[in-house]
N, C-alpha and C positions, 0 to 999 in steps of 0.2 A: 504494499500500499504505499503511495507516494505521500510524503511528509508535507504539509502546507507550509509554505514560506510565510515570514513574517509580514510581507507585503500583502498576503492573500488574507490573513486573519486578523490583522492589528486594527484596520478600520472598523472591524466589527466588535472588537474590544471597546472601541470608543464609543459605538453604538450602545453597547451593554452599559457602560459608565453613564451616558446620557439617559438610559432608561432608569438607572437608579436615582439619578437626579430627579426625573419626572415623577418617580414613585414618591421621593421625598416632598415635592411640591404638593402632590395629591394628598400625601399624608397630613400635612401641616395645614392645609387649606380645606380641602373637601371633607376631611374627617374632624375638622376642628369642633363642629357643631355638636359632637357627642359629649363634650367635656363642659358645654355651657350651663346645662341644668344642674348637673352635680355640684360643679363649684358654686353657682349661685345660690343653691340650697344651703350649702356648707357654710358659706361665708355670710349668708342672710342679706344678699344683695339681689338686684334684678339681673334679668339674664343680659339685657343691653349693656349693663355695666361690665359684665365679665367678656361678652363678645367685642367689646371695643378694642381690646388688645389686639385682635386680629387685624383691625383696620390700621392700627399703628405699625404692625409688622408689614402689612401690604404696601404702605405709604413709604416706609423707610427702605424697603427692597427696591421701590421704584426710584426713590431719591439716590439711592447708593449706586445705580446702575452706571451711570457715566463715570463716576469716580472708580468703579471697579475696572471699567475698560482702560482708564488712563493708568491704573496700577499694572495692568497687564503689560504695558510698555516698559516697566521697570523689573517686574518680576514673572517667574513662571507661573502659569496657570495652575498646575498640579499643587504645589505647596500653599499657593493663595487659597485655593480651595479647601485645603486641609485646615488652614488656619482659621478661615471665615466659618467654615463648617463646625469647627471644635467651639468657636464662640457661640454659635447658633444652638449647639447641643447643651452648653452650660446654661445658656439662658432658659432653654425648655425644661432642664432638670431642675432649675432654680425655681420653677413655678410650684413645685412640690413643698417649698418651704413657707410659702406665704399664707397669711391668715387674714389679710384684706387685700382690696383690688389695687390699691396705689403702687406696690411693688411689681404687680403684674405689668403695669404700664411701663414702669422703668425698665425692667427685663425685656419688654417687647421691643423697645428701641435697639437693645443689643442684638436680639433675635433678628429683627429686620435687617441690620447691618450685615449679620452672618448670612442670612438667606439670600442677599444679593448675588452670592457665588452659586447659590442653588436655585437657579431662576431660568426662565425661558431665554433670558439673554446670553447666559453660559452655554446652553445647550446649542442655541443658534450659532454662537461664534465658533463652536467645535465642528458641528456639522458642516458649516460652510468651508471650513479648511480641509476637512478630511474626505468631503464627498463633492465632487464635480459633476457627476452623473447619478441618477437615481436618487437625487437629494429629496425629491418630494416624497418617495416611499419611505425613506428612513425618517424623515421628519415626521410623518403621519404616524409610524410606527412608535416612535419615541414618545410623542406627546398623548398617544392613546394610553399609556401608562399612567398618566395624571389621574385619569378615570379609574384605573385598576387600583392604584395606590389609595385612592379615596374610598372606593368600595369595600377593599379589603381590611384597611385598618379601621374603617367605621366599626366593623364587627369585631376586630380584635380587641380595640380599646374598649368597646362597650362591655365585652366580657371581663377585661381586667378591672374596669371600674366597678362592675357589679361584685366581683369576688375580692379584689385587694384594694379597691378605693382609687379615686382620681389621681391622688398625688402619685401612686405608684404607676399609673399609666403615663403621667408626664414624664417620669424617670425612663420608662421603657422607650417612649418617643424620642427623648433626647440621646439616649444610647444609641439608637438605631441611625439617627442622624450622624453622630459621631464616627460609628463603625463605617458607615458607607461613604462619608465624605472623606475621612481619613485614608480608607484603604485605597479607593479609586484615585483620589488626589495624588498620593504619594507614589503609587505603584503602576497605575494604568493611564491616566490622562496626560496627553501632551497637547499643546496648543496647536502645533502643525507637524505634518508627517516629516518635514525636514529635520525635525530635532532628533529624530532616530533614523535618518537616512533613508526615509521612505518617501513615496509620493501619494497623492490623493487617489481615492478609489477611481479605477478606470482612466487615470490621467494620460495614458498613452493612447487612448481611444478618442475618435473623433466626437463621440457623444460627450465626453468630459468637457470639451470646451464650450458646451452649449451655452452656459451662462454669459461667456463673452460674446458668442455670436448673437445671442438674443439681445444683449445691451446694444450691439451696434444696430441690429434690425429695428429697434424702437425709433431711432432718428431724432431723439430728443435730447436737449441739453440736460446737463446734471440738476440744474435749478428746477427744469420742468419735471424731471424724474421724481425730485425730492416732494414737489408740490403733489403730483399723482399719488406717491406713497403715503403722505400725511392724509389726504382725503380718504384714500382706501382705509387706512387704519382706523380713522376717527369714525367712519361709517360702521365698520365691523365692531369696534368697542360699544358705540351706542346701540347697536342692534342686541348684541348679547347681554348687555346689562338688564334689557327687559326680561329675560329668562329667570331671573330671580324672583319675579312676580307671578309666574305661572300658577303657583298653588293659590294665592289670594285672589287671582283673576277667576280661577275656577269657583272659589267660593262667592265672589261677588255675583257670579252668574247662577247663583242658586244650586251649585254641586256641593257635596259634602265635603269636609277636609280630608277625609280618607282618599277620596278620588283626586283631590288636589295633589296628595302625595304621589298618587300612581303617575299622575302627569309629569311630575318632577322626574320620577324614576325613568319613565320613558325618555324624557329629554336627555338624562344623562346617560342612557344606554346609546342614544343616537350620538352623543358627544363622543363616546369612545369608537364606535363603528365608523362614524363619518371622517374621523381623522385618518384612519387607515385608507378609507376610501379615495379622499381627496388627494392625499399623497400619492397614492398609486396612479390614479388617472392622469394627474398633473404631469407625471413623466411619459404619458402615452399619447394624450391628445393636447397637451400644453397648459400652461399655468392658467392663463386668463380664460380660456374656455371652460376649464374645470370650475373655477370659482364662480363663472356666470350660471352654471347649471346649480349650484348650491345657493346662490342668490335667488334664483328662481323657486327653489325649495322654500325659502324664507317668506317669498311672497305668498305661497301656498298655504304656509303655515300661519300667517297673518291673517289671510281671508277667512280660514277655518276659525280663528279666535274671534273674528267678529261675530260669528253665528254660534258661539259656545254655548249659550243658553238654550239653543234650539237643535242643536245637532246630537246625534247619539254619542255614546261613550267612546265607541270604537273610533269614530271620526274625530272626537276630540283627542284621543291618544294620538292619532295619525298626525294632527296638528302640533302636538307636543313633540312628536319624533321630528317633524319638518323644523321646528324652531330650534331643536338640539342640533340639528346640522349646522347651525350658525357658528357653533364652537370651533367647528373645523376651519372655517374662514379665519376665524380669531387667532387660533394656535399655530395652524398650519400655513394658511393662505397668507397671512401678513409676511412672514420671513421668506416664503418662496417667491411672493410678488415682488418684494424688495430686492431679492437677488436678481429677479427678472429686470429691474429698472435701473438700479445702479452698479458701478462697478465693484469688483470683489474688495478692492483696497479701501473702499468706502463704507463698506457694509457695516462693520462693527460700530464706529461711532453713530452712523445714521441710525441703525436699529436701536442703539441705547437711547438716543434722543427721542424718537418716536414712542418706544416703550415707556419712557418716563411720562411723556405728555398724554398718551392715550390711556395709560392706568389711571392718571388722576381724573380724566374725562369719565372714565368708567365708573370709578368711585362716585363721582357727582351724580351720574344719571341713574344710579341704582336709587338714590335718594330722590333725585328729580321725578322718576316716574311715580313713585309713592306718593310725593307731593301733588303730582297732577290728579292722582286718584282722590286724595283729600279735598282737592279744590272742586272737582267736578262730580264726585261721587260715583264714578265709573271708570274703567280701564280703556274706555272707547279712544280717547284722545291719545293716551300713550301708546295703544296699538296702531292708531292712524300714523303716528310718527314712525314706528317700525316698518309699516307698510310702504311709507314714502322712502325711508332709508334703503329698503331692499330694492325698489325701483331705481333708485340713485345709484346702487352698486352695479346693477345690469347696465345702465347708461354708462358709467364710468368704464366698466369692462368693454363696452361696445366701442367707446372713444380709443381705448388702447389698442383693440384689434384693429380699428381703422388706421391709426398711426403705423403700426407694425406693417399692415399690407402696403401702405403708401410707401414706407421706406424699402420694402422688398422690391416694389415694382420700379423705384427709382434705381435701385442696384442692377436690376435686370436689363 
């Protein structure tokens, strides 16, 4: 049996490392909710007071993104990941020591700084260097594990909390972050293939240079490319922010809270599966065409939600699934479209800046959609905004396809 060369297997070790980062992201964000009620009951405070620490972590992670990119110019990514991960792990373990919420907020700042290295930014920086073809497929595969991490660790932490208490569960969470970030940071992760004498996946094939060829085929300046990327990212984040309101939307239309939870579950299943699908088909039919298909699904989902109080429960679940596919545009679509628009040497800083701005916009719009419901007493206005956003995404994709077609015609 022929032994695999390091060139053949090491890019997939990087994918494995990125999957571990995605699992940690899903664990710390999607599974965070199982802690809220037990901690709130034990400390004698409201659930919102406890959940606020996750907001601090998210904001600090976003704010630290550009700083983390600058540090990569001075230090290797592996040791940085190990140090940042150890800091985040210590902060999560420290949650077990507190008897009021104020120290949670202080520790959340530290956790947020540490999680800047365990983020979508780090994953996309690595994949952009290690894969110059099949990048959509591997990006979709990796980010699907955020859903897997959230689903699995929600169950695991729930059982630990019920048997050993929430303090033990936080220690376990911190230890998992420490083990995964330190191991992969010190022994596996390298910023570029050149660090260990390798080249990117399929670099010697014509397909590997697709990112460069596509950049030329767009026929737009860097400034125009950045504007298109910002518009694309903002539309995507504004759309997925609405998915946090699917459960209360169902209740507001006369459905019971249990069915609202089923809609959220259907949305999360679509979250996982759609990332794999979008990543795969983008490598086959093109990035923009793939995103257009998913934007159309968003329109379908929004139209179903307009009739939520009148349609059957099966149709309502189909609508939730259609809305869940918008997570794929957000997690997988933004980085692969950005690679489509900007040159590789500008990807890192551009993505860090866009990630910071759009995450802040996302946090604001989650509250904004709720405020619109409070103002009008219905989610109709919020859903209308989402409907318009999905149409805008289709129009934007059409514009980019026209630009590409004209550039190709000019070269011919």
